[in-house]
N, C-alpha and C positions, 0 to 999 in steps of 0.2 A: 713727582714723577716726570712731568713734562719739563720742569725746570732742570732736572738732572740730565735729561736727554739733550736739551738745548745746550747746557753747559758742556757736556761731553763733546757734542758736535763742534761747538765753537772752539773748545780746547784743541781738538784735532785739526781744525782749520788753522788755528794760530801756530801750532807746532809745524804743520806742513809748510805754511808760509815762511816761517822763520828758517826752516831747513832749506827750502828750495828758492824762495823769493818769487815763486810762480804767481802770476796775477790771477790765475784761475781761482785761487783761494779767496781773493778779494771779491770775485763774482759770487762765489758760494756764500760769503759773508753777507753780501747784499740780499741774496735769496733768503738767508736766515733772518735778516731784518724784516722782510715781508712776512715770513712765516710767523714771527713774533706778533705782528699786528693781527694777523688772521686768527691766532690763538688767543688774542686778548691779553698778551703779556707785555708789560712795559719795558722800556729800554734799561731800567735799573737791573733787570735780570741779565741782560747782555753785558752791562758794565761789570757786574759782579762776576760773571763767568770769565770775562776778560782778565780781571784781576787774579782770579784763581789760576787760570791757564798760564798767564804770564809768569807768575811766581814759579809754577812747575817747570816751565820752559827755561827760565833763567837759571835754575839749579843745574840744568844739564849743559849749559854753555860755558865756554872759557871766558874769563873776565874781559878779554879784548873784544869779544863779540857782543857783549851785553849792550853797549850803547846803540849799536846798529839794530840789534834785535828789538830793543825797546821802541826805537823809531818805527820799525816795521810793524810791531804789534799795535802801536797806536794808530798807524795808518789803516790797519785792518779794522780796528775798533771804529775809527772815524767813518770808514766805508759802510760798515754795518749800521752804525747809528744814523748815517745819512740815508741809507736805504730804508731804515725804520721810519725816519721823518717823512720821506717821500710817500711811503706806503700809508702812513698815518694821515697825511694830507689827503691822499686819494680816498681813504676811508671816510674822513670827515666830509669831503665833497659828495661822496656817494650817499652818505646819511642825509646831508642837506637836501640833495635832490629827492630822496625818498620822502622826506618830510614835506617838501614843496608839493610833490605829487599827491600826497595824502591830503594836504590842505586844499589843493585845487579840487580833488575828488569830493571832499566834504562840502566845499562851496557849491559844486554842481548838484550834489545830492540835496542840499538844503534848498537850492533854487527849484529843483524838481518837486520836492515835497511841498513847497509853497504853491507851485503851479497846481499840483494835484489837489491840495487843500482848497484853493480858489475854485477849481472846477467842482469839487464835491459840495462846497458851501453854496454855490450858485445853481445847483441842480434844482429843477422844478419839483422833484419828488423828494420825499423823506428817505434818508439812508441811515440805517443803524447796523453797524458791523459788530457781530457778536462772536466771541471765540468759543472753542469747544467746551469751556467750563461755564458758559452762559453769561460771561461778563462782557459789557459793552466796551469795545476797543476803539470805535470811531463812530461819530455821529455828526450829521450836518445840521444846519439851523432848522430846516423843516422837520427833520426827524426828531430833534429835541422838542420842537413846538408840539408835534403830535403826542409826545410823551408828557407834555405839560411841564417841562423843565428847561433849565439853561444847559447848553452843551457841557460846560465844566461840571455840572451836577450829575450828568449821565455817564460820562466816560469813566470806566473802572467799576461801575456799579453792576450788580447782578441784574440782568434784564427782568427776571421774575419779580424782583423787589420794587420795580418802578411802577407797577400797577398799570398794565397795558389797557388802553381805552378801547380795545377791540378783542374779539375772540382769539385766543392764542393757541388753539389746538393745532393748527397747521405749523405754527412756530415751534411748539414743543415736539412735534413729529420730526421736523427738520433738525432740531437740536439733537434728538435721540439718534438720528441717522449719522450725524457728525460724530457724536461720541462713540457710537457702537461700530460704525463702518468706515469712519474717516471720510465720509462724503463731503 
């Protein structure tokens, strides 16, 4: 559908340019090239549309006008493909910048996570972070020591299965409030 619409628009531009020689059609072809990039359509669609439109236009011209018309049509195709190339280059540069920004963000996030992990690991108190399902999501060294385990043995495990070395009624009440009320 989109290919057909672009082909029809390009054919109209080509016929108008061959008929009038008006440079405005060249500008419109450049616009079409940018639209192709935005729509994710490659230049092969433009070249195919050019071939179809040129054949149609040549059937309507007298033989003496055909060489001039072909030169003009290829000038139009060249303008459109050049516009496509420029738009594609701009698109690639914008994608490169987005990837670079994402990489920098990921680096900053990793650095912040390392800092937070260092703070948590060096707290003088034990810390055990439990999700709403009762699974340990984060533990520092002191918290793991209180549970009598290594940190990697605790993370992901159900807290209830770790055998708490203290009365856990308050913990169960807090967990119930999280599950029932979202507190």
